[in-house]
C-alpha positions in Angstrom: -74.0 45.5 -123.4 -75.1 43.2 -121.2 -72.5 40.8 -118.8 -74.2 38.4 -117.4 -72.1 38.3 -113.6 -74.3 42.2 -114.2 -77.1 42.2 -113.0 -80.0 44.2 -114.6 -80.6 47.2 -114.2 -83.8 49.9 -114.5 -83.0 53.1 -114.0 -86.6 54.2 -113.2 -86.7 51.1 -109.8 -84.6 52.2 -106.7 -81.6 50.1 -105.5 -82.2 47.5 -103.0 -82.0 49.0 -99.5 -79.1 45.4 -98.1 -80.2 45.5 -93.8 -77.4 44.8 -91.6 -78.4 41.7 -90.0 -78.6 42.8 -86.2 -75.5 39.9 -84.7 -73.1 43.3 -87.0 -74.9 45.6 -85.4 -74.2 44.0 -82.0 -70.6 43.1 -82.8 -70.4 47.2 -84.0 -71.9 48.4 -81.0 -69.5 46.5 -78.2 -66.3 46.9 -79.9 -67.5 50.7 -79.4 -68.1 50.7 -75.8 -64.9 48.7 -75.6 -62.9 50.5 -77.7 -64.4 53.9 -75.4 -64.0 51.8 -72.3 -60.2 51.5 -73.3 -60.0 55.1 -74.3 -60.9 55.9 -70.2 -58.7 53.7 -69.0 -55.7 55.4 -71.3 -56.9 58.9 -69.2 -56.9 57.4 -66.3 -53.4 56.4 -67.3 -52.3 59.2 -68.5 -53.2 61.6 -65.1 -52.1 59.4 -63.1 -48.9 59.4 -64.3 -48.7 63.2 -64.6 -49.7 63.5 -61.2 
């Protein structure tokens, strides 16, 4: 059974590794840094409100 839209696969060959582009990795790193900074700001805000 074959489909013209599915790639032919050979079970003996390892699957191709697709690498993420640098811009995507940079976007993820900046998002993590931003959310980390917002977490720090939230913790400082809560500590100031409780004291």
